[in-house]
C-alpha angles and dihedrals in degrees: 000000000000125000101180118136119230124193115210116202113190133130092211110089094202089057091049091051095049094046093044093052091046095050097042087052086063092047096254117149107240131207123180139201131172102208142036100251095052089045092055091046091049093050093047092051094048120356113222124219092249140000128220103203129191118210107210108063133138121265095002127029126217094259092061092044090054093046092052093048092049091050092057116083090213095055106023095098096055107109115237125204115192114219112187146142089235105106104171118119089236091060093048094047091049090050091057093043092058092050109277117146098201142008127216119191122220131265086053135189117237092226092053095048093049092046094051092046091049091048094052094044089051090052090049091052091050090050089052090052090050090051090052089050090050092052089049090052090050090053090050090048091052089049090050091049089051090051090049090052091052090050091051090053089051090049091051089060090056090056089067088076104101095208094053092044092052092053094046094046094050098048103033120109088207125078110254132183142155126213136187126210122256108203133200107256093222104039100026090225121137109263099175143332127254116219110237097178137349132178126229094254094060095039089053090059087066092042089247139116121246091248090058088065105037112111092354130129096221104111096094092052093050092047093051089057091050093047089067087076096042134071092223140046116257090191090058090050092052090049089051091052092054096043098043105025091234117145126231128226112168141150119218138172126227127194110220135163091275092054135263115343129190123212135183114219121203119180134170134182114266114186105298092343140035144251120233132204120188121191125188105232097167095119092046091051091050090052091048092051091048092049090049090050092051092048093055105029128071107241096221106042102027093231129109118298129229093267092055090047092054090053093045097048091050091052095045091046092056092045093049091047091050093047095036091234129148116260118199132189132189120207117191142160139186116272114245092350093161090058088049091054092046091051103040103022134251094280090057088046091055091048089050092053091048092053093048093047095049093043093053091044090058091052091058096080097168116090091224093056117089141179127207136182104250096188138311107340093344123108133184132204129202116209111184118200090012125130127208095271091049090051091050089053090053090048092052090050089051092050091051092048093050090048090050090055086066095200107178118240109172092171094058116112094209106039143009087233131058109277136178138218119219139196122201127201127177128181144155100234120239130188093251091060135056142204088264089063091053092049090048090053091051091047091053090048090051090050090051091051089054092047089053092056107283126249089084143077133249130200121226116251109232 
């Protein structure tokens, strides 16, 4: 026997009556509304297990109702099945784009409606079970982390064995040291740390020998010199470890005579002091930076790649929508580039794309502006807070710069030099639209520029 609650949203009373009778016959709890606003209010007050939503309603259609519910953290997880007489593919696709999980076409069959409802409610139950399993795993992970912490504390006791410490210190490739607190006799606060033991690797970082540190109160002085390159106090962090028992795991960079070095610091409380491990992670950091560069930069042209553009346009769209500012994009490609490749060779073609990309990049003198390789010989530019006239100005500067490059193109049908065609689109984003719409407008404008003869720009018609 089911007890799920289903909200029916339809402005046609006959439809409400048929659906209500059908669902109650299967022991579902039914709630009803006849317009979008009351539906949203009802869901916010008490979210149902599922919503059957009509599309064509007065004042607010089903698409907007769905969008608003999906944008609210309290209601975004309620599954919505559209049930409508609209049968075009466009209508169905839009229903899924705004957040619907299914689409039933009127006139409907009772068996189909019940089957689809049961399917979606089953999926929802399974998702809930998965969430419970996830929370259980998190609890187990926390328990494991606690066990790991206890093991580390046990391991720290072992390090008090002088023989073992000596062996570890001598053979370790990491810098290792142990310090004890030296407290002010009047206030009891930590004034400095005395070095109990330090291995050659760590001593070498300070251009010292291990014996120069042993038993000495020189840590604070060394750290103050290092702090000049950092935006935090290492000494204060070590004091916090001793006073609170918290551990430290931190990466930091240090500029030395050999260049910039990266180190990972790991410190744990040890009696009234702490042990410290320092690992040189410079090569790893370099690899990470290089991998990040490769993930965001197009290998040929040295500008952003398509993946980075997709991330950037989504971010700029949301910001422009929030601030109600105009967002412009410019889509352009090289005129008759295939003929250029056929005539001069692919290496020359690559060099041509590089020159164009870097030339346009230099023109974009605002830090918020960006250019990316969109595909092949096609490029795309994002211009935040830029209206149509501002975008046209940028385009005209680009055209002049490309002309100044004077790259020969004897196979071009519009110029003896390499030229480009550009499409401009400018819009103040709204919730009913998307970045894809803006790109589509720019693409149509680019197509129109080509139809009009190439080597020119065209502005999107909005």
